C-alpha positions as CSV (number, residue, x, y, z in Angstrom):
1,M,-162.1,16.8,-98.5
2,S,-161.1,19.9,-100.3
3,Q,-162.7,22.3,-102.7
4,S,-159.8,24.6,-103.5
5,V,-157.3,21.9,-104.5
6,A,-158.5,22.1,-108.1
7,K,-158.8,25.9,-108.2
8,R,-156.2,27.8,-110.3
9,T,-154.1,30.5,-108.8
10,P,-154.0,34.0,-110.5
11,A,-150.5,33.2,-111.8
12,A,-151.7,29.9,-113.4
13,E,-154.9,31.6,-114.7
14,A,-152.7,34.2,-116.4
15,L,-150.7,31.4,-118.2
16,V,-154.0,30.0,-119.6
17,K,-155.2,33.4,-120.7
18,C,-151.9,34.1,-122.5
19,A,-152.0,30.8,-124.2
20,S,-155.6,31.0,-125.4
21,L,-155.2,32.9,-128.7
22,G,-152.3,30.7,-129.8
23,R,-154.2,27.5,-129.0
24,V,-157.2,28.7,-131.0
25,L,-155.1,29.6,-134.0
26,M,-153.3,26.3,-133.9
27,G,-156.8,24.7,-134.0
28,G,-157.4,26.3,-137.5
29,T,-160.6,27.4,-139.1
30,K,-162.8,25.1,-137.0
31,A,-161.4,26.5,-133.7
32,M,-161.7,30.1,-134.9
33,R,-165.3,29.5,-135.9
34,G,-165.9,27.9,-132.5
35,A,-164.6,31.1,-130.8
36,G,-167.3,33.1,-132.5
37,Q,-167.5,36.7,-131.6
38,T,-164.3,36.6,-129.5
39,Y,-162.3,37.1,-132.7
40,L,-165.0,37.9,-135.2
41,P,-167.3,40.6,-133.8
42,K,-170.9,40.9,-134.9
43,F,-171.7,44.1,-136.8
44,P,-174.3,46.5,-135.3
45,A,-177.8,45.6,-136.4
46,E,-176.5,42.3,-137.9
47,S,-179.0,39.5,-137.3
48,E,-177.9,36.3,-135.7
49,S,-178.7,34.3,-138.9
50,T,-176.7,36.7,-141.0
51,Y,-173.7,36.6,-138.6
52,D,-173.9,32.8,-138.5
53,A,-173.8,32.6,-142.3
54,R,-170.9,35.0,-142.4
55,L,-169.0,33.1,-139.7
56,K,-169.5,29.7,-141.5
57,S,-168.3,31.2,-144.8
58,S,-165.1,32.5,-143.2
59,F,-161.8,30.6,-143.6
60,L,-158.5,31.1,-141.7
61,F,-155.3,31.8,-143.5
62,N,-153.2,30.1,-140.9
63,G,-149.8,31.9,-141.1
64,Y,-149.4,31.5,-137.3
65,K,-149.6,27.7,-137.3
66,K,-147.3,27.5,-140.4
67,T,-144.7,29.7,-138.7
68,V,-144.8,27.6,-135.5
69,R,-144.4,24.4,-137.4
70,D,-141.6,25.9,-139.6
71,M,-139.7,27.2,-136.7
72,T,-140.1,24.0,-134.7
73,G,-139.0,22.1,-137.7
74,R,-135.8,24.1,-137.9
75,V,-134.8,23.1,-134.4
76,F,-135.7,19.5,-135.0
77,T,-134.1,19.1,-138.4
78,K,-131.6,17.0,-136.5
79,S,-132.6,14.6,-133.8
80,I,-131.8,15.4,-130.2
81,E,-128.7,13.4,-129.1
82,I,-127.7,12.3,-125.6
83,E,-124.0,12.1,-125.2
84,G,-122.8,8.7,-123.9
85,D,-124.7,5.5,-123.3
86,A,-126.3,6.4,-119.9
87,L,-129.9,6.4,-121.3
88,K,-129.4,4.6,-124.6
89,D,-132.3,2.3,-124.1
90,E,-134.7,4.6,-122.2
91,E,-134.5,7.5,-124.7
92,Q,-136.3,5.4,-127.3
93,N,-139.4,5.4,-125.1
94,I,-138.8,8.3,-122.8
95,D,-142.4,8.8,-121.8
96,M,-143.5,5.2,-121.6
97,Q,-146.0,5.9,-124.4
98,G,-143.8,5.1,-127.4
99,R,-142.2,8.5,-128.0
100,D,-138.5,8.9,-128.2
101,L,-136.7,11.9,-126.7
102,S,-136.9,14.0,-129.9
103,A,-140.6,13.4,-130.5
104,F,-141.3,14.2,-126.8
105,A,-139.1,17.3,-126.8
106,R,-140.7,18.5,-130.1
107,D,-144.2,18.6,-128.4
108,V,-142.7,20.5,-125.4
109,F,-141.1,23.0,-127.7
110,E,-144.1,23.6,-129.9
111,A,-146.5,24.0,-126.9
112,G,-144.2,26.7,-125.4
113,L,-143.7,28.4,-128.7
114,S,-147.3,28.4,-129.8
115,G,-148.8,29.2,-126.4
116,C,-147.9,31.4,-123.4
117,G,-144.1,30.9,-123.9
118,L,-143.9,28.3,-121.2
119,S,-144.2,24.5,-121.2
120,F,-143.3,22.0,-118.5
121,I,-141.6,18.6,-118.1
122,L,-142.6,16.4,-115.1
123,V,-140.2,13.6,-114.2
124,D,-142.3,10.9,-112.6
125,A,-142.0,7.3,-111.5
126,P,-144.4,4.7,-110.0
127,P,-144.4,4.5,-106.2
128,R,-141.5,2.4,-105.0
129,P,-140.2,1.3,-101.6
130,G,-137.2,3.4,-100.9
131,T,-134.3,3.9,-103.3
132,V,-134.5,1.6,-106.3
133,T,-131.6,0.8,-108.6
134,K,-131.8,0.9,-112.4
135,A,-131.9,-2.9,-112.6
136,Q,-134.6,-3.2,-109.9
137,A,-136.7,-0.5,-111.6
138,K,-136.5,-2.3,-114.9
139,A,-137.3,-5.7,-113.4
140,S,-140.2,-4.4,-111.3
141,S,-141.7,-2.1,-114.0
142,L,-140.8,0.9,-111.9
143,R,-138.9,2.8,-114.6
144,P,-139.1,6.6,-114.5
145,Y,-140.6,8.5,-117.4
146,L,-141.1,12.1,-118.6
147,V,-144.5,13.8,-118.8
148,H,-145.3,16.8,-120.9
149,V,-147.4,19.3,-118.9
150,K,-149.2,22.1,-120.8
151,A,-149.9,25.5,-119.3
152,E,-153.7,24.7,-119.2
153,E,-153.0,21.7,-117.0
154,V,-151.2,23.7,-114.3
155,L,-153.3,24.7,-111.3
156,G,-150.7,26.5,-109.2
157,W,-147.4,26.4,-107.4
158,K,-145.6,27.7,-104.4
159,T,-141.9,28.7,-104.1
160,E,-139.2,29.0,-101.5
161,T,-135.9,30.9,-101.6
162,E,-132.7,29.6,-100.1
163,G,-129.9,32.1,-100.5
164,S,-130.2,33.3,-104.1
165,R,-131.8,30.1,-105.3
166,T,-135.6,30.0,-105.9
167,S,-137.2,26.5,-106.2
168,L,-140.7,24.9,-106.0
169,S,-142.1,23.9,-102.7
170,Q,-145.5,22.8,-104.0
171,W,-146.9,22.0,-107.4
172,R,-150.5,21.3,-108.4
173,M,-151.7,20.0,-111.8
174,L,-154.8,18.6,-113.4
175,E,-154.6,15.3,-115.2
176,K,-156.9,12.7,-116.8
177,V,-156.9,9.0,-115.7
178,E,-158.7,6.1,-117.3
179,Q,-160.5,3.6,-115.1
180,E,-162.7,0.7,-115.8
181,D,-166.5,1.2,-116.1
182,Q,-168.0,-1.0,-113.4
183,E,-171.2,-1.3,-115.5
184,D,-169.6,-2.1,-118.8
185,E,-166.6,-4.4,-119.1
186,F,-165.7,-3.1,-122.5
187,A,-165.8,0.6,-121.6
188,T,-163.5,2.9,-119.6
189,I,-164.3,6.2,-117.8
190,S,-162.1,9.3,-118.0
191,V,-161.7,10.8,-114.5
192,D,-160.2,14.2,-113.5
193,Q,-157.4,13.9,-111.0
194,V,-155.4,16.6,-109.2
195,R,-151.8,15.8,-108.5
196,V,-150.2,17.7,-105.6
197,L,-146.4,17.5,-105.1
198,T,-145.2,19.0,-101.8
199,L,-141.6,19.3,-100.5
200,Q,-141.7,18.2,-96.8
201,E,-138.7,17.7,-94.6
202,G,-136.4,17.2,-97.6
203,R,-138.6,14.7,-99.4
204,V,-141.3,15.1,-102.0
205,N,-144.8,13.8,-101.1
206,V,-147.4,13.1,-103.7
207,R,-151.2,13.4,-103.1
208,L,-153.8,12.4,-105.6
209,Y,-157.3,13.9,-105.4
210,R,-160.4,12.8,-107.3
211,A,-163.8,14.2,-107.5
212,A,-166.2,13.1,-104.7
213,S,-169.4,11.3,-105.6
214,N,-171.4,14.5,-105.0
215,G,-169.3,16.2,-107.7
216,A,-168.8,19.3,-105.5
217,E,-165.7,18.3,-103.6
218,W,-162.4,16.5,-104.0
219,E,-161.4,13.4,-102.0
220,L,-157.9,12.2,-101.3
221,H,-157.5,9.1,-103.5
222,D,-153.9,8.1,-102.8
223,Q,-150.8,9.4,-101.0
224,F,-147.1,8.4,-101.0
225,D,-143.6,9.6,-100.5
226,T,-140.9,9.6,-103.2
227,Q,-137.1,9.5,-103.1
228,A,-136.8,12.9,-104.7
229,T,-135.4,15.7,-102.6
230,E,-136.8,18.4,-104.9
231,I,-140.0,18.8,-107.0
232,T,-139.1,17.2,-110.3
233,V,-140.9,19.7,-112.6
234,V,-138.7,21.7,-115.0
235,P,-140.1,24.6,-117.1
236,F,-139.1,25.2,-120.7
237,Y,-139.0,28.9,-121.4
238,A,-139.7,30.1,-124.9
239,N,-139.9,33.7,-123.8
240,R,-139.0,34.0,-120.1
241,T,-140.0,37.1,-118.1
242,G,-139.2,35.6,-114.6
243,F,-139.3,32.4,-112.6
244,M,-142.3,30.4,-113.8
245,A,-143.4,33.4,-115.9
246,A,-143.3,34.1,-119.6
247,E,-145.0,35.9,-122.5
248,P,-146.2,34.5,-125.8
249,P,-143.1,34.7,-128.1
250,M,-145.2,35.3,-131.2
251,E,-148.0,37.5,-129.8
252,D,-147.7,40.1,-132.5
253,L,-148.0,37.5,-135.2
254,A,-151.1,36.0,-133.5
255,D,-152.8,39.4,-133.4
256,K,-151.9,40.0,-137.0
257,N,-153.4,36.7,-138.0
258,V,-156.6,37.6,-136.2
259,E,-156.6,40.9,-138.2
260,H,-156.3,38.8,-141.4
261,W,-159.2,36.5,-140.2
262,Q,-161.5,39.5,-139.8
263,S,-160.4,41.2,-143.1
264,A,-160.8,37.9,-145.0
265,S,-164.3,37.5,-143.5
266,D,-165.2,40.9,-144.8
267,Q,-163.7,40.1,-148.2
268,R,-165.6,36.8,-148.5
269,N,-168.8,38.6,-147.5
270,I,-168.5,41.4,-150.0
271,L,-167.6,38.9,-152.7
272,H,-170.8,37.0,-152.0
273,F,-172.9,40.1,-152.8
274,A,-170.7,41.4,-155.6
275,R,-170.8,38.2,-157.6
276,V,-174.6,38.3,-157.8
277,P,-175.8,41.3,-159.9
278,I,-179.2,42.8,-159.0
279,L,-181.9,43.2,-161.7
280,H,-183.3,46.7,-161.5
281,A,-186.6,47.5,-163.2
282,T,-188.0,51.0,-163.8
283,G,-191.3,52.1,-165.3
284,R,-193.2,48.8,-164.9
285,N,-196.8,48.9,-163.8
286,T,-198.2,46.5,-161.3
287,E,-200.6,45.0,-163.9
288,D,-197.6,43.9,-166.0
289,G,-197.3,40.9,-163.7
290,P,-194.3,39.5,-161.8
291,L,-191.0,39.1,-163.5
292,E,-189.7,35.6,-164.3
293,I,-186.0,35.4,-165.1
294,S,-185.1,32.5,-167.3
295,A,-183.4,31.7,-170.6
296,G,-186.7,30.5,-172.0
297,T,-189.0,33.4,-171.0
298,A,-189.5,37.0,-171.9
299,T,-191.2,40.0,-170.2
300,T,-193.2,42.9,-171.6
301,S,-194.6,46.2,-170.2
302,S,-197.3,48.5,-171.3
303,N,-195.1,51.5,-170.3
304,P,-192.9,52.6,-173.1
305,Q,-190.4,54.1,-170.6
306,A,-190.0,50.8,-168.8
307,K,-186.5,49.5,-168.5
308,L,-184.6,46.5,-167.1
309,E,-180.9,46.7,-166.2
310,W,-178.4,44.7,-164.2
311,V,-176.7,46.7,-161.4
312,E,-173.3,45.4,-160.5
313,H,-170.6,46.3,-157.9
314,T,-167.8,48.6,-159.3
315,G,-165.2,46.3,-157.7
316,Q,-163.1,49.1,-156.1
317,A,-163.9,47.9,-152.6
318,I,-163.0,44.4,-153.6
319,E,-159.6,45.5,-154.8
320,A,-159.0,47.5,-151.7
321,G,-159.9,44.5,-149.6
322,R,-157.6,42.2,-151.6
323,N,-154.7,44.7,-151.2
324,D,-155.3,44.8,-147.4
325,L,-155.1,41.0,-147.2
326,K,-151.8,41.0,-149.2
327,D,-150.4,43.7,-146.9
328,I,-151.3,41.8,-143.8
329,E,-149.8,38.6,-145.2
330,F,-146.5,40.4,-145.9
331,Q,-146.5,41.8,-142.3
332,M,-147.1,38.3,-140.9
333,Q,-144.2,36.9,-142.9
334,V,-141.9,39.6,-141.5
335,L,-143.1,39.0,-138.0
336,G,-142.5,35.2,-138.3
337,L,-139.0,35.7,-139.5
338,Q,-138.1,37.8,-136.4
339,L,-137.3,34.6,-134.6
340,L,-134.3,34.1,-136.8
341,V,-133.0,37.7,-136.5
342,A,-130.6,38.8,-133.8
343,G,-131.5,42.2,-132.4
344,T,-132.3,44.9,-134.9
345,E,-129.2,44.6,-137.0
346,T,-129.1,42.8,-140.4
347,A,-126.8,39.8,-140.3
348,T,-124.9,39.5,-143.6
349,G,-121.9,37.6,-144.9
350,A,-119.6,36.1,-142.4
351,S,-121.6,37.5,-139.4
352,L,-124.7,35.4,-140.3
353,D,-123.7,32.3,-138.4
354,A,-122.7,34.3,-135.4
355,A,-126.1,36.1,-135.4
356,K,-127.9,32.8,-135.5
357,E,-126.4,31.9,-132.1
358,T,-128.1,34.9,-130.5
359,A,-131.4,34.9,-132.5
360,P,-134.5,34.2,-130.5
361,L,-135.0,30.7,-132.0
362,A,-131.4,29.7,-131.1
363,M,-131.9,31.0,-127.5
364,M,-135.1,28.9,-127.3
365,A,-133.1,25.9,-128.4
366,D,-130.6,26.6,-125.7
367,N,-133.4,26.8,-123.1
368,L,-134.8,23.4,-124.3
369,K,-131.4,21.9,-123.9
370,D,-131.1,23.2,-120.3
371,A,-134.6,21.9,-119.5
372,L,-134.0,18.4,-121.0
373,E,-130.6,18.1,-119.2
374,Q,-132.2,18.9,-115.9
375,A,-135.1,16.5,-116.5
376,L,-132.8,13.7,-117.5
377,R,-130.6,14.3,-114.4
378,W,-133.7,13.7,-112.3
379,F,-134.5,10.7,-114.5
380,T,-131.2,9.1,-113.5
381,M,-131.9,10.0,-109.8
382,Y,-135.0,7.9,-109.9
383,Q,-132.8,5.1,-111.3
384,G,-130.7,5.2,-108.2
385,S,-127.5,6.8,-109.7
386,E,-128.0,10.5,-110.3
387,Q,-125.6,11.9,-112.9
388,E,-125.2,14.8,-115.2
389,I,-126.6,14.3,-118.7
390,T,-125.5,16.3,-121.7
391,V,-127.8,16.6,-124.8
392,K,-127.3,18.2,-128.1
393,V,-130.0,20.3,-129.6
394,N,-129.7,21.6,-133.2
395,K,-129.0,25.3,-133.7
396,D,-127.7,25.1,-137.3
397,F,-130.7,26.8,-138.9
398,G,-130.5,26.9,-142.6
399,V,-126.8,25.9,-142.9
400,S,-125.8,26.1,-146.5
401,M,-123.5,23.9,-148.5
402,L,-119.9,25.0,-148.7
403,S,-118.9,26.9,-151.8
404,A,-116.0,25.7,-153.9
405,Q,-113.9,28.6,-152.6
406,E,-114.7,27.8,-149.0
407,L,-113.9,24.1,-149.5
408,T,-110.5,25.0,-151.1
409,V,-109.6,27.2,-148.2
410,M,-110.5,24.5,-145.6
411,L,-108.6,21.8,-147.5
412,T,-105.6,24.1,-147.6
413,A,-105.8,24.7,-143.9
414,V,-105.9,21.0,-143.3
415,N,-103.0,20.3,-145.5
416,T,-100.9,23.0,-143.9
417,G,-101.7,21.8,-140.4
418,N,-103.7,24.9,-139.5
419,M,-107.0,22.9,-139.1
420,P,-107.3,19.5,-137.4
421,R,-108.8,16.8,-139.7
422,R,-111.4,16.1,-137.1
423,V,-112.7,19.6,-137.2
424,F,-112.8,19.4,-141.0
425,V,-114.8,16.2,-140.9
426,E,-117.2,17.6,-138.3
427,E,-117.8,20.6,-140.5
428,M,-118.5,18.3,-143.5
429,K,-121.1,16.5,-141.4
430,R,-122.7,19.8,-140.3
431,R,-122.9,21.0,-143.9
432,G,-124.4,17.7,-145.2
433,F,-121.4,16.5,-147.2
434,I,-121.1,13.5,-144.9
435,A,-123.9,11.6,-143.2
436,E,-124.8,13.1,-139.8
437,D,-124.5,9.8,-137.9
438,T,-121.0,9.1,-139.3
439,D,-118.5,8.1,-136.6
440,T,-115.8,10.8,-137.0
441,E,-113.0,8.8,-135.4
442,G,-113.9,5.7,-137.4
443,Y,-114.0,7.8,-140.6
444,L,-110.6,9.2,-140.0
445,D,-109.2,5.7,-139.1
446,G,-110.6,4.5,-142.4
447,L,-108.8,7.3,-144.3
448,D,-105.5,6.4,-142.6
449,S,-105.9,2.7,-143.5
450,Q,-106.4,3.4,-147.2
451,P,-103.3,3.0,-149.4
452,P,-101.8,6.2,-151.0
453,D,-103.3,7.2,-154.4
454,L,-100.7,6.3,-157.1
455,T,-103.0,6.8,-160.0
456,G,-102.5,10.5,-160.5
457,G,-105.6,11.5,-158.7
458,R,-108.0,9.2,-160.7
459,L,-110.3,6.9,-158.8
460,D,-111.5,3.8,-160.6
461,L,-114.9,2.9,-159.0
462,N,-114.9,-0.5,-160.8
463,D,-111.5,-1.5,-159.6
464,G,-111.8,-4.5,-157.3
465,G,-115.4,-5.1,-158.0
């Protein structure tokens, strides 16, 4: 039995702490309200009931979540492609839960971007007797699959260094497993399980721990060896600071969104009081009786100096609050766009496309490509024939259509032999003139097979039906 197997190391705890704000913001208004005084402090002398009412009337302007989704959408405007046919069938259900490679990779990317800057891919396979071929794995339902591991599920790791290469020697993670309820045939029970991967004598050993019946300790539930010679966990870095270390890539935007949440709460609170004028009475005597405010009633007073008047807010504080919210929203917009800016220089004209290649978002796309290629190489290892896999991840963010002048220049280059026709067709696909999934070679062969145009440049679409 072990008590510490499910305990997070300081490094793993730091990842959870770094990811916490981003996770709450991604949860929207409900999650921010649930966080309570963590992000919306209670004022001095403010009663619990008053604070609770203020909290429930506060709503989140979720610029953080919008930016995360927008930036993720830019990377996945085009589906991730695997070159060749090595994993043509497997990529349509890469995690054995119905997600294709693009859908799976999108979750990995978004989790790293919105959280601590780090997300993980575990390449796993059912226990098998020795080395299994691809055909055997398919026939025996032993096919490998990818697992997305969030920072909150990581319990700890150990490393070893050989020469200049640092790699994992142990990995611990917390996962949920479903098992049948022995007391109800129609119900299942969710059980916490700790998975420990350890590199021993050149092979990876797997140990599975589950909580003991007393709930205070963990018992070894299962143990087996794999055919892997290295721990098959690959990190995706959205903002790397070191091996298995990162920082939230949009921390400044997250802080600014919290500032907006607090300012919006103040604005909503003051609007509540400013919208209800206060009736102020002077000169009334106690014998005049209580006031009744209604369209069908009137009030009198024996004091000739008595006076009733409505006292309203001047609105200056409301306008100041509104301006503050607008300023914060503009700052959030600027911070969100920083992912598309290379360095501190402004990319204009012809240098714009080159700048995109070094912009933070493009570098994240490159990191995702590297992580997926490593994971898929291990995937083929579990199939019995390890091989290098190349994937294509989109980095053409906001590619514009060609202008008439640019198109003329490119056509001239093709006609004079200064640009291969294949390059021209690929650029047309990239710019959206030709369908993305068009086979370039087949397209060119089709052009070569067409008879020359002898109609003076006119194309009759009705000719030949």
